[in-house]
C-alpha positions as CSV (number, residue, x, y, z in Angstrom):
1,M,-25.5,123.8,8.2
2,L,-27.0,122.7,4.9
3,R,-26.8,125.1,1.8
4,G,-28.0,124.6,-1.8
5,P,-29.7,126.2,-4.7
6,E,-33.3,127.5,-4.7
7,L,-33.7,126.6,-8.4
8,V,-32.3,123.7,-10.4
9,L,-33.0,122.7,-14.1
10,L,-34.4,119.3,-14.7
11,G,-31.4,116.9,-15.6
12,A,-28.7,119.3,-14.2
13,E,-26.6,118.4,-11.2
14,A,-27.4,120.3,-8.1
15,D,-24.7,120.9,-5.5
16,F,-25.4,121.0,-1.8
17,E,-23.0,121.7,1.0
18,V,-23.1,120.6,4.5
19,T,-20.9,122.0,7.2
20,V,-20.8,119.6,10.1
21,Y,-20.3,120.4,13.9
22,D,-19.8,118.0,16.7
23,P,-20.0,119.6,20.3
24,D,-17.4,117.0,21.3
25,G,-15.1,117.9,18.3
26,G,-15.3,114.4,16.9
27,E,-15.7,113.1,13.4
28,L,-19.0,112.9,11.7
29,R,-20.7,111.2,8.7
30,V,-23.4,113.0,6.7
31,Y,-26.5,111.7,4.9
32,L,-29.0,113.7,2.8
33,A,-32.6,113.1,1.9
34,W,-33.3,114.8,-1.3
35,G,-37.1,115.2,-0.9
36,D,-37.9,113.2,-4.1
37,G,-37.7,109.8,-2.3
38,D,-34.0,109.3,-3.0
39,T,-31.2,109.6,-0.5
40,S,-27.4,109.9,-0.5
41,D,-25.1,107.4,0.8
42,Y,-23.2,108.2,4.0
43,G,-19.8,109.7,3.1
44,E,-16.6,109.2,5.0
45,F,-16.0,110.5,8.5
46,V,-14.9,114.1,8.4
47,Q,-13.7,116.4,11.1
48,S,-16.1,118.8,13.0
49,G,-16.1,122.1,11.1
50,Q,-15.5,120.7,7.7
51,T,-17.8,121.2,4.7
52,V,-18.9,118.2,2.6
53,L,-20.2,118.5,-1.0
54,F,-23.1,116.4,-2.3
55,R,-24.5,116.3,-5.8
56,H,-27.9,115.2,-6.9
57,R,-29.7,115.0,-10.2
58,Y,-33.5,115.3,-10.0
59,R,-35.5,113.2,-12.4
60,S,-38.9,115.1,-12.0
61,T,-40.0,118.7,-11.7
62,G,-41.5,120.0,-8.5
63,T,-40.5,121.6,-5.2
64,F,-38.5,119.4,-2.8
65,D,-37.3,119.8,0.8
66,V,-33.7,118.6,1.2
67,R,-32.7,117.6,4.7
68,G,-29.4,116.4,6.3
69,R,-28.5,114.3,9.2
70,C,-25.2,113.1,10.6
71,H,-23.7,110.7,13.2
72,D,-20.6,110.2,15.0
73,I,-18.5,107.1,15.6
74,V,-20.6,105.8,18.5
75,P,-23.1,106.2,16.5
76,L,-25.1,109.0,18.0
77,F,-27.4,110.6,15.4
78,S,-28.3,114.3,15.0
79,D,-31.8,115.6,14.4
80,W,-32.7,116.3,10.8
81,S,-31.6,119.7,9.7
82,A,-33.9,122.5,8.7
83,P,-34.9,121.9,5.0
84,V,-33.5,123.7,2.1
85,R,-36.3,124.0,-0.4
86,V,-35.4,123.5,-4.1
87,T,-37.6,123.9,-7.1
88,V,-36.8,121.8,-10.1
89,A,-38.0,123.3,-13.4
90,E,-37.9,122.4,-17.1
91,P,-35.0,123.9,-19.0
């Protein structure tokens, strides 16, 4: 599950949390697409059920759809998550 703010001020860091679930109970790595053409790196493997924190600083105003994806050790990839829409506005 991906959670994040609906509104972010330009230049401020935005925090997004992803709680990962693996039906097999294995470890997963998470990746985010920020909607502005930038992406996160894959983090370390974490246990199913854990929450991972990501931070991103937007460089332009607008409305962006953030999506997440994860994979296990095999690697088997998940589908992309439902988007979290964030609006970036001038301070």
